[in-house]
C-alpha positions as CSV (number, residue, x, y, z in Angstrom):
1,M,160.4,28.6,50.0
2,A,159.2,32.2,50.6
3,T,157.6,34.0,47.7
4,E,159.4,37.2,46.8
5,A,157.3,40.4,46.7
6,K,157.8,40.7,43.0
7,D,156.3,37.2,42.5
8,R,153.1,37.8,44.5
9,P,150.0,39.4,43.1
10,R,149.5,43.1,43.8
11,D,146.9,43.9,46.4
12,A,145.1,47.1,47.4
13,L,147.8,47.9,50.0
14,D,150.3,48.0,47.2
15,D,148.2,50.7,45.6
16,E,148.2,52.7,48.8
17,I,152.0,52.4,49.1
18,D,152.4,53.5,45.5
19,A,150.2,56.5,46.2
20,Y,152.4,57.4,49.3
21,E,155.5,57.2,47.2
22,R,154.0,59.6,44.6
23,M,153.2,62.0,47.4
24,R,156.4,61.5,49.4
25,A,158.1,64.8,48.6
26,R,155.1,66.9,49.4
27,L,154.3,64.9,52.6
28,E,157.9,65.2,53.8
29,A,157.8,69.0,53.2
30,D,154.5,69.4,55.0
31,F,154.2,66.6,57.5
32,F,157.7,65.3,58.3
33,G,157.6,63.1,61.5
34,K,153.8,62.9,61.5
35,W,151.7,59.8,61.0
36,I,149.6,59.9,57.9
37,V,146.7,57.9,56.5
38,V,146.4,57.1,52.8
39,H,143.2,55.5,51.5
40,G,141.9,55.1,48.0
41,G,145.1,56.6,46.7
42,E,144.5,59.8,48.6
43,F,146.1,61.5,51.6
44,I,143.5,61.6,54.3
45,D,145.0,63.4,57.3
46,A,148.1,63.8,59.5
47,Y,148.4,62.9,63.2
48,S,150.9,63.4,65.9
49,R,150.5,59.8,67.3
50,F,150.2,56.4,65.6
51,E,147.3,55.6,67.9
52,D,145.3,58.6,66.7
53,A,145.9,57.7,63.0
54,A,144.9,54.1,63.6
55,D,141.7,55.1,65.5
56,D,140.6,57.5,62.8
57,A,141.4,55.1,60.0
58,I,139.4,52.3,61.6
59,A,136.5,54.7,62.4
60,R,136.4,55.9,58.8
61,F,137.4,52.8,56.8
62,G,136.9,49.8,59.0
63,R,139.3,47.0,58.3
64,G,140.8,48.8,55.3
65,P,142.8,48.6,53.3
66,Y,144.6,51.8,54.2
67,L,148.2,52.8,54.8
68,I,149.4,54.3,58.0
69,R,153.0,55.6,57.9
70,Q,155.3,58.0,59.7
71,V,156.5,60.5,57.1
72,G,160.2,60.4,56.7
73,E,160.8,57.2,58.5
74,Q,161.3,53.6,57.3
75,P,158.1,51.6,57.3
76,L,157.4,49.7,60.5
77,E,156.6,46.0,60.2
78,L,154.7,45.0,63.3
79,P,152.8,41.8,63.9
80,P,149.0,42.2,63.9
81,S,148.9,41.0,67.5
82,L,150.9,44.0,68.6
83,L,149.0,46.5,66.4
84,Y,145.6,45.4,67.6
85,G,146.3,44.2,71.1
86,I,145.5,40.6,70.3
87,R,146.6,38.2,73.0
């Protein structure tokens, strides 16, 4: 049986998502449609392309945790193999 999100322990990514939600109105006003990185509960930067956001996040923070999200869009849920080119 799958564990519901409310039943699982919180992790660091949950904290990044919460930070994004707190900043959502400002981010939508300033960066709608851009890809943003949130790390340590802080907005890091905005990018035109997902690939640029991912490259910078990896260069700065390694394996994370960090949140990359397109402002104003529903969160994408992609498998790691697609995100990282694992074959």
